[in-house]
C-alpha positions as CSV (number, residue, x, y, z in Angstrom):
1,M,-16.4,-3.8,-16.1
2,G,-15.7,-0.3,-16.6
3,I,-12.5,1.3,-18.9
4,F,-10.3,4.9,-19.1
5,K,-9.7,6.1,-22.7
6,I,-6.8,8.5,-22.4
7,E,-5.7,10.8,-24.8
8,G,-2.4,11.1,-24.2
9,G,0.7,13.6,-25.0
10,I,-0.9,16.8,-23.2
11,P,1.1,18.6,-20.3
12,L,-0.6,18.5,-17.1
13,K,-0.4,21.8,-14.7
14,G,-1.9,22.4,-11.4
15,E,-2.0,21.4,-7.8
16,I,-2.9,17.7,-6.5
17,T,-3.5,16.5,-3.0
18,P,-2.8,12.9,-1.9
19,Q,-5.6,10.5,-0.5
20,G,-4.9,8.8,2.9
21,A,-2.7,6.1,2.9
22,K,-4.5,2.9,1.9
23,N,-1.8,0.6,3.7
24,E,-2.3,2.8,6.7
25,A,-5.8,2.7,6.4
26,L,-5.9,-0.8,6.5
27,Q,-4.0,-1.9,9.8
28,I,-5.9,1.5,11.4
29,L,-9.4,0.3,11.1
30,C,-8.7,-3.5,12.0
31,A,-7.5,-1.6,15.3
32,V,-11.0,-0.5,16.1
33,L,-11.6,-4.1,17.2
34,L,-9.5,-3.9,19.8
35,T,-11.8,-1.5,22.3
36,P,-15.6,-1.3,22.8
37,E,-15.3,2.4,23.2
38,K,-15.3,5.0,20.3
39,V,-12.9,5.7,17.9
40,I,-12.5,8.5,15.4
41,I,-10.4,8.0,12.0
42,N,-9.7,11.3,9.5
43,N,-8.3,11.4,6.1
44,I,-10.1,7.6,5.3
45,P,-9.3,7.1,1.4
46,D,-12.7,6.8,-0.5
47,I,-11.5,3.5,-2.4
48,I,-12.9,0.1,-2.9
49,D,-10.5,-2.2,-0.7
50,I,-10.9,0.5,2.0
51,N,-14.7,0.5,1.8
52,K,-14.8,-3.2,1.7
53,L,-12.8,-3.4,4.7
54,I,-15.7,-0.7,6.4
55,T,-18.6,-3.0,4.9
56,L,-16.8,-6.3,6.5
57,L,-16.6,-4.7,10.3
58,G,-20.0,-3.1,9.7
59,N,-21.2,-7.0,9.1
60,L,-19.0,-7.7,12.5
61,G,-21.3,-5.9,14.2
62,V,-19.0,-2.7,14.5
63,K,-21.2,0.8,14.7
64,I,-19.9,2.8,11.9
65,Q,-20.9,6.6,11.5
66,K,-19.8,8.9,8.2
67,T,-19.1,12.1,10.1
68,G,-17.4,14.0,7.0
69,S,-15.3,13.5,3.8
70,G,-13.0,11.1,4.7
71,S,-13.6,10.6,8.8
72,Y,-15.7,8.0,10.4
73,T,-16.3,7.1,13.8
74,F,-16.2,3.2,15.0
75,Q,-17.7,1.3,18.0
76,A,-16.9,-2.0,18.2
77,D,-19.0,-2.6,21.4
78,E,-21.3,-5.2,20.2
79,V,-19.3,-7.6,18.0
80,N,-20.6,-10.5,16.5
81,I,-18.0,-13.1,16.5
82,Q,-20.3,-15.9,15.5
83,Y,-20.4,-13.9,11.7
84,L,-16.7,-15.5,11.5
85,E,-18.5,-18.6,10.7
86,T,-20.7,-17.9,8.1
87,E,-20.5,-18.3,4.7
88,A,-20.9,-14.6,3.8
89,F,-17.8,-14.2,5.8
90,K,-15.9,-16.8,4.0
91,K,-16.7,-14.8,0.8
92,E,-16.4,-11.4,1.7
93,G,-13.1,-11.9,3.6
94,G,-11.6,-13.9,0.8
95,S,-12.0,-10.9,-1.5
96,L,-9.4,-8.5,0.2
97,R,-6.1,-9.1,1.1
98,G,-6.3,-6.6,4.2
99,S,-8.7,-8.7,5.9
100,I,-6.2,-11.1,7.6
101,M,-5.8,-8.0,10.1
102,I,-8.7,-8.3,11.8
103,V,-7.1,-12.1,13.0
104,G,-4.8,-10.4,15.3
105,P,-7.4,-7.7,17.5
106,L,-10.0,-10.3,17.4
107,L,-7.8,-13.1,18.8
108,A,-6.5,-10.7,21.5
109,R,-9.9,-9.6,22.7
110,F,-12.2,-12.6,21.9
111,G,-9.9,-15.5,22.1
112,K,-10.4,-16.6,18.4
113,G,-9.9,-15.2,14.7
114,Y,-10.6,-17.1,11.6
115,I,-10.0,-15.7,8.3
116,P,-10.9,-17.5,4.5
117,K,-7.3,-17.1,2.4
118,P,-7.5,-13.7,1.6
119,G,-7.3,-12.1,-1.6
120,G,-5.5,-9.2,-3.4
121,D,-3.2,-8.5,-6.2
122,K,-2.1,-11.6,-8.2
123,I,1.8,-10.4,-8.0
124,G,3.3,-13.7,-6.8
125,R,3.1,-15.9,-3.7
126,R,1.8,-14.0,-0.6
127,R,2.9,-16.0,2.4
128,L,0.9,-15.7,5.6
129,D,3.6,-17.5,8.2
130,T,4.7,-14.5,9.9
131,H,1.3,-13.6,11.1
132,F,0.4,-17.3,12.3
133,E,3.3,-18.3,13.7
134,G,3.7,-15.1,15.6
135,F,0.0,-15.7,16.8
136,I,1.2,-19.5,18.1
137,N,4.4,-17.9,20.1
138,L,2.0,-15.8,21.7
139,G,0.1,-19.0,22.5
140,A,-2.6,-19.2,20.0
141,K,-3.3,-22.9,18.9
142,F,-3.8,-22.8,14.6
143,R,-5.8,-24.9,12.5
144,Y,-6.4,-24.8,8.6
145,N,-8.8,-26.1,6.7
146,R,-7.5,-27.2,3.3
147,E,-10.6,-27.9,1.6
148,D,-11.9,-24.4,2.5
149,H,-8.7,-22.4,2.3
150,F,-9.9,-21.5,5.9
151,Y,-7.3,-20.3,8.8
152,G,-8.3,-20.4,12.7
153,V,-6.4,-19.3,15.8
154,E,-8.0,-19.3,18.8
155,A,-6.5,-19.0,22.9
156,P,-9.8,-19.3,25.2
157,K,-7.7,-18.5,27.9
158,G,-5.8,-15.5,26.6
159,L,-2.6,-14.9,25.1
160,K,0.9,-14.5,27.0
161,G,4.0,-12.7,25.9
162,A,6.6,-14.1,23.9
163,D,9.9,-13.2,22.7
164,M,10.5,-13.9,19.0
165,L,12.5,-12.9,15.7
166,L,10.2,-12.9,12.7
167,D,11.5,-14.8,9.6
168,E,10.7,-11.6,7.5
169,A,10.0,-8.0,8.1
170,S,6.5,-8.2,7.4
171,V,4.7,-4.8,7.3
172,T,0.8,-6.5,7.9
173,G,2.5,-9.4,10.0
174,T,4.2,-7.3,12.7
175,A,0.5,-5.3,12.8
176,N,-1.2,-8.3,13.1
177,I,1.2,-9.4,16.0
178,V,1.6,-6.0,17.4
179,M,-2.3,-5.8,17.9
180,A,-2.6,-9.1,19.6
181,A,0.2,-8.7,21.5
182,V,-1.3,-5.6,23.2
183,L,-3.5,-7.0,25.4
184,A,-1.6,-10.1,26.0
185,K,-0.2,-11.1,29.5
186,G,3.3,-10.1,30.1
187,K,5.9,-8.8,28.0
188,T,6.5,-9.2,24.1
189,T,9.6,-8.6,22.2
190,V,9.3,-8.5,18.2
191,Y,12.4,-8.4,16.6
192,N,13.0,-8.0,13.1
193,A,9.7,-6.1,12.9
194,A,8.7,-3.9,9.9
195,C,9.0,-0.2,10.8
196,E,7.4,1.4,8.0
197,P,5.7,5.0,8.7
198,Y,2.2,3.2,8.3
199,L,3.2,0.6,11.1
200,Q,4.6,3.7,13.3
201,Q,1.3,5.6,13.1
202,L,-0.3,2.2,14.2
203,C,1.8,1.9,17.5
204,K,0.9,5.6,18.2
205,M,-2.6,5.3,17.8
206,L,-2.4,1.8,19.8
207,N,-0.3,3.7,22.4
208,C,-2.9,6.7,22.7
209,M,-5.6,3.8,23.3
210,G,-3.4,3.0,26.3
211,A,-1.1,0.5,25.4
212,K,2.5,0.3,26.0
213,I,4.9,-0.2,23.1
214,T,8.3,1.0,22.8
215,G,11.0,1.1,19.9
216,V,8.6,2.4,17.6
217,G,10.3,3.1,14.3
218,S,12.9,0.6,15.1
219,N,13.3,-3.1,14.2
220,L,12.9,-3.9,17.9
221,L,9.1,-3.6,19.6
222,T,8.5,-4.1,22.7
223,I,4.9,-4.6,24.0
224,E,3.5,-4.5,27.8
225,G,0.3,-6.2,27.7
226,V,-2.5,-4.2,29.3
227,E,-5.8,-5.2,30.6
228,S,-8.0,-3.0,28.3
229,L,-7.9,0.0,25.6
230,G,-9.8,3.3,25.0
231,G,-11.0,5.2,22.2
232,C,-9.1,7.9,20.0
233,E,-9.0,9.8,17.5
234,H,-6.4,9.4,14.7
235,R,-5.5,11.0,11.5
236,I,-4.2,8.8,8.5
237,L,-1.4,10.2,6.6
238,P,-1.0,11.1,3.0
239,D,-0.5,7.9,0.9
240,M,3.4,7.8,-0.3
241,I,2.5,5.3,-3.1
242,E,0.3,8.2,-4.5
243,I,2.9,11.0,-4.0
244,G,5.2,8.9,-6.0
245,S,3.2,8.1,-8.8
246,W,2.3,12.1,-9.4
247,I,6.2,12.3,-9.3
248,G,6.5,9.7,-12.1
249,L,3.3,11.3,-13.8
250,A,4.7,14.7,-14.0
251,A,8.2,13.6,-15.4
252,M,6.8,11.4,-18.1
253,T,4.5,13.6,-18.9
254,K,6.7,17.1,-18.8
255,S,4.2,18.5,-16.6
256,E,4.9,21.3,-13.7
257,I,2.6,20.0,-10.6
258,T,3.0,20.5,-7.2
259,I,2.1,17.7,-4.5
260,K,0.2,19.2,-1.9
261,D,0.7,18.5,2.0
262,V,2.9,15.3,1.5
263,S,4.5,14.8,5.0
264,W,8.1,14.8,3.9
265,D,9.3,13.6,6.8
266,N,7.7,10.3,6.4
267,L,8.9,10.1,2.9
268,G,12.5,8.4,3.4
269,I,14.3,7.8,0.7
270,I,11.5,8.3,-2.0
271,P,12.4,11.9,-3.1
272,N,16.2,10.8,-3.9
273,T,15.4,7.6,-5.3
274,F,13.4,9.6,-8.0
275,R,16.2,12.3,-8.1
276,K,18.3,9.4,-9.3
277,L,16.4,9.2,-12.6
278,G,17.3,13.0,-13.0
279,I,13.8,14.0,-11.8
280,T,14.1,17.4,-10.4
281,L,11.5,17.9,-7.4
282,E,12.0,20.7,-5.0
283,R,10.8,21.0,-1.2
284,R,8.2,24.2,-0.6
285,G,7.3,23.8,2.6
286,D,5.4,20.5,2.8
287,D,4.6,20.4,-0.6
288,I,6.8,19.0,-3.2
289,Y,7.1,20.8,-6.6
290,I,8.0,19.3,-9.8
291,P,9.0,21.6,-12.7
292,A,8.1,20.5,-16.3
293,H,11.2,18.8,-17.9
294,V,11.5,19.8,-21.1
295,D,14.5,19.0,-21.9
296,G,14.2,15.1,-20.2
297,Y,15.8,14.1,-17.2
298,E,19.0,11.9,-17.0
299,V,19.8,8.8,-15.3
300,K,22.7,8.9,-12.7
301,T,25.3,6.1,-12.5
302,D,26.5,4.8,-9.8
303,I,29.8,6.1,-8.5
304,D,32.1,4.0,-10.5
305,G,30.5,4.6,-14.1
306,S,28.1,1.5,-13.5
307,I,24.4,0.9,-14.5
308,L,22.2,2.5,-12.1
309,T,20.1,-0.5,-10.3
310,I,16.9,0.5,-8.2
311,A,15.6,-2.2,-5.9
312,D,12.9,-2.9,-3.2
313,A,13.9,-3.3,0.4
314,P,12.5,-3.4,4.0
315,W,11.9,0.3,5.1
316,P,14.3,2.3,5.3
317,G,14.7,0.9,2.0
318,F,12.9,1.5,-1.0
319,T,9.2,0.7,-1.6
320,P,8.1,-2.4,-3.8
321,D,4.8,-0.8,-4.5
322,L,7.2,2.2,-6.4
323,L,9.1,-0.3,-8.2
324,S,6.5,-0.2,-11.0
325,I,5.9,3.6,-11.1
326,V,10.0,4.0,-11.5
327,L,10.2,1.2,-14.4
328,V,7.7,3.6,-16.6
329,V,9.4,6.5,-15.9
330,A,12.7,5.0,-17.0
331,T,11.4,4.3,-20.3
332,Q,11.9,7.8,-20.9
333,A,14.8,8.5,-19.1
334,R,18.4,9.1,-20.8
335,G,20.3,6.0,-19.5
336,D,19.9,2.7,-18.7
337,V,18.1,1.8,-15.5
338,L,18.5,-2.2,-13.7
339,I,14.8,-2.5,-12.0
340,H,15.3,-5.2,-9.2
341,Q,12.1,-6.4,-7.6
342,K,13.0,-8.7,-5.0
343,M,9.8,-9.5,-3.1
344,F,7.2,-10.9,-5.9
345,E,7.8,-13.0,-8.8
346,S,4.9,-12.0,-10.8
347,R,4.9,-7.7,-10.3
348,L,7.4,-7.3,-13.3
349,F,4.9,-9.3,-15.9
350,F,3.1,-6.5,-17.3
351,V,6.1,-5.0,-18.9
352,D,4.7,-6.9,-22.4
353,K,2.2,-3.8,-22.2
354,L,5.1,-1.4,-21.9
355,I,6.6,-3.3,-25.0
356,D,3.8,-3.1,-26.9
357,M,4.0,0.7,-26.7
358,G,7.4,1.0,-28.1
359,A,9.2,1.0,-24.7
360,K,12.9,-1.1,-24.4
361,I,12.7,-2.8,-21.4
362,M,14.4,-6.3,-21.2
363,L,13.0,-8.6,-18.9
364,C,15.7,-11.0,-17.5
365,D,14.2,-13.1,-15.4
366,P,10.7,-12.8,-13.1
367,H,12.5,-10.4,-10.6
368,R,14.3,-8.2,-13.0
369,A,14.5,-5.8,-15.7
370,V,16.8,-3.8,-17.9
371,V,15.3,-0.1,-19.0
372,M,16.7,1.6,-21.9
373,G,15.4,5.0,-21.9
374,H,14.1,6.6,-25.1
375,D,15.0,10.1,-23.9
376,F,11.4,11.2,-25.4
377,K,13.1,10.9,-28.9
378,S,10.5,8.0,-29.5
379,Q,7.4,8.6,-27.7
380,L,5.2,5.8,-26.8
381,K,2.5,4.4,-28.9
382,A,-1.2,4.3,-27.8
383,T,-2.5,1.0,-27.6
384,T,-5.5,-1.1,-25.6
385,M,-4.5,-3.0,-22.5
386,S,-5.4,-4.5,-19.1
387,S,-4.8,-3.4,-15.5
388,P,-3.3,-6.8,-13.9
389,D,-3.1,-5.3,-10.7
390,I,-2.8,-1.9,-8.6
391,R,0.2,-0.6,-9.1
392,A,1.1,-1.7,-12.7
393,G,-2.4,-0.1,-13.3
394,I,-1.2,3.4,-12.5
395,S,2.0,2.8,-14.2
396,L,0.1,2.0,-17.4
397,L,-2.2,5.1,-16.8
398,I,1.2,6.9,-16.5
399,A,2.5,5.6,-20.0
400,A,-1.0,6.0,-21.5
401,L,-0.7,9.7,-20.4
402,S,2.5,10.3,-21.8
403,A,1.7,8.2,-24.9
404,K,0.7,9.7,-29.1
405,G,-2.6,9.1,-29.5
406,T,-6.0,7.5,-27.5
407,S,-5.1,4.7,-25.3
408,T,-7.8,2.4,-23.7
409,I,-7.3,0.6,-20.1
410,Q,-9.7,-2.2,-19.4
411,N,-10.3,-3.8,-15.7
412,I,-9.8,-0.5,-14.1
413,E,-11.6,-1.7,-10.9
414,Q,-8.2,-2.6,-10.3
415,I,-6.9,0.8,-10.1
416,D,-10.0,1.9,-8.5
417,R,-8.8,-0.5,-5.5
418,G,-6.0,1.8,-4.6
419,Y,-6.7,5.5,-6.0
420,E,-9.7,7.9,-5.2
421,R,-11.6,9.5,-8.2
422,I,-8.4,9.3,-10.2
423,D,-9.8,10.4,-13.4
424,E,-11.5,13.6,-11.8
425,R,-8.5,14.8,-9.9
426,L,-6.3,14.1,-13.3
427,R,-8.9,16.3,-15.0
428,A,-8.8,18.8,-12.7
429,I,-4.8,19.0,-13.9
430,G,-5.6,19.0,-17.9
431,A,-5.9,15.1,-18.3
432,N,-7.9,13.7,-21.2
433,I,-9.3,10.8,-19.6
434,I,-12.7,9.4,-19.5
435,R,-14.3,6.4,-17.6
436,A,-16.7,4.5,-20.1
């Protein structure tokens, strides 16, 4: 296993460009299975989870050609559907949570889709009911092998459009259902649909391929089924989670950083949430400029003077993937913050590592933590720690870059799952970080 060694307390300076969005790429890559024609995708991030999915598509028989940095051509004209029943697929599909989204396209086009219980971050229970209830509504038959933890859906006579109200606004669940419905007979309506920018991107790509989806950007999607889809070219948005990570990094290390080409219009309330922590950030064209916070940053209280609460919520609420970043940034703020992580019951458990570094955090329960900021009067102390998941991993990395002394982060494969060549990119703006 690799480790990072980080010399903290060094102000950084320069420009950094966010990678393509991991969460969008997982959906977009699965959508190539819906057509036998060529699909060109640009700005694909070079990270472990995405590369695993590309390998999985190749093993399914998709023809893949890398045409440049982050650019690929995919053609699924000879899909080997029998691969889904092999032991190799059970192992491969189970190592990646995003693999669940191959089921909708395969079910729609070939009448069957199988998947082992997918892996991913260990951040609490992550149910799949929304996905399979949606497929059942479209006419598929569901089966589950409890011994092998293997899921299957079949619709040999094809899918039929249906009206459905999702029990939760699941992003991957909505994506899977939409990809299945685009080739179903008749009309499908999906209410309480997720409406994140990445889901909007998927719908726009599908429409470009010949699908008929309306209501994009709202929580009510209407899909008129079509006979077939064609090829297209698509560019993935910059990763909003990485953008938020760089905002937090700049504040914690008192660094002057410009984040390039962020697609401001797709950031929602992310910039204003960081402003509530007292962080100054300016819009310069499509870039974000963060000045060096030499005097720190002061938390804004609520209008009535009560403690600021930052909680996650379905889009356009604040994304849960950035709560770990907000929590670590709050450790050096001037003031107190209540972090409320509603979705996952294990995502805040990494705070013990921050407490070991000297942070003042009170974990109220699995979902809530109160952070009492140091206002940089007491610097975090370097330590050795292990990355439990992608977002906690980047949060610990930010803490280490701001801490006094040399820190070691183990299990950095978790960070590499979501962040492209992060050590090289940080060194380019002055960080003292070594991969060993």
